[in-house]
Every structure is written in C-alpha cells, then in structure tokens.
N, C-alpha and C positions, 0 to 999 in steps of 0.2 A: 508808240510802237510804229516803226516804219512799215511801208507796204511790203518790203522784202521780208521783214520779220513775220508779218501777218501771213503772207503766203507760205512761208516756211512752216509756221505753226499749223496752218490748215493742212498742208501736205503731210506733216507728221501725224496729225489727228486722223487723217484719211487712212494712212497706213495702219495705225493702231486699230481703227474701226474695222478695217478689212480683216485684220488678224483676229479680232475678237469675234466677228461674225463667223469666220472660218472655224475657230475653236468651239464656239457654241454649237454650230451645226455638226461638228464632229461628235460632240457629246450627245446630241440628239440622235445622230445616226446609230450610235451604240445602243441607246436606250429604246430605240424603235423595236429592237429585238425582244424587249421585255413585254409582259402582258400590258395591254392598252391602259388599264387602270393604274399601272405603276410607272409608266414611261415619263409622264410630265413630272411626277414627284421625284423620279430618279435624276432627271436633268436638273431640277431645282436643288436637290440635295447636293449633287456634285458641285454645282456652281457656288452654292452657299458655303460649302466646306473648303473648297480649294481656291476660289477666286478672292483676291483681296478687295476691300471696299472700292478702291479706285477703279478696278476692272468692272465691278458690278455697276458702279455709277456710270461709267462709259457705256455699258451695255444698255442701261435704261435710257441714256441719251439717244442711242441708236433706235431703240424701240419707240420712244416718245416722238422721234422725228418722223417715224412711220414708213419711210421709203427705204427698206433694207432688203437684203437677201436672206434674212433669218428664216430658218425652218419654222413651219407652223407649230411644231412641237416646242421650240424655244419660246415662241410667243405665248403658247398655252402655259408653259412652265413659269413664265415671268410673274404670274399671279402668286407664285409660291416662293419666288426669289426675294431675299431680304434686300429692300432698297436702302442704300446708305444715305446718310444725311448729305445735303449738297456740300460741295467743296467750299471751304472758306476762302474768300478773296481778301487779299491784303489791301 
C-alpha cells in the first residue's frame, strides 16, 4: 500500500471514528434521562440492537485505544455491548 493510500485510509477511519463517537454520545445523552440503574443498559441495548457488528467492532477499537471523547456512560455501557469477532484479514 502506498503512503497516499495509507493516509487516505487513516483519514477515512478518523472520520468514521469521529462519527461513531458522536452517535454513541448522542445515545448516551438520551439515556441519561433514564433512571441511573437503567441508563448503561439502555445504551448497550440500543447499540446491540441497531449497530451492525462492523460499527461495534470500530467502537471497541476506539474504546481499547483509550484516548477518545466517549461519554463515561458509553464507557460504562461497553461492558454490556456485544463485542464482535475480529475482522478477518485476507
């Protein structure tokens, strides 16, 4: 892969990561209005139900990297989110 392709892939991943963080934080904002004992479960249930495995895999990559703008509620909910199998490489 050429340096141009690598930087393009990294830029695309950065945009995707930014969008996933935004979406996850929006979900958390909604569930903050729920009782505290239900909010993390609500975030996890929503993500498990509506996010495809690729999106959840990328979310876990963001979480595992550690340096993100994810809401603490998303981080808490991550223990309840189904982690997909790693992507298969050809």
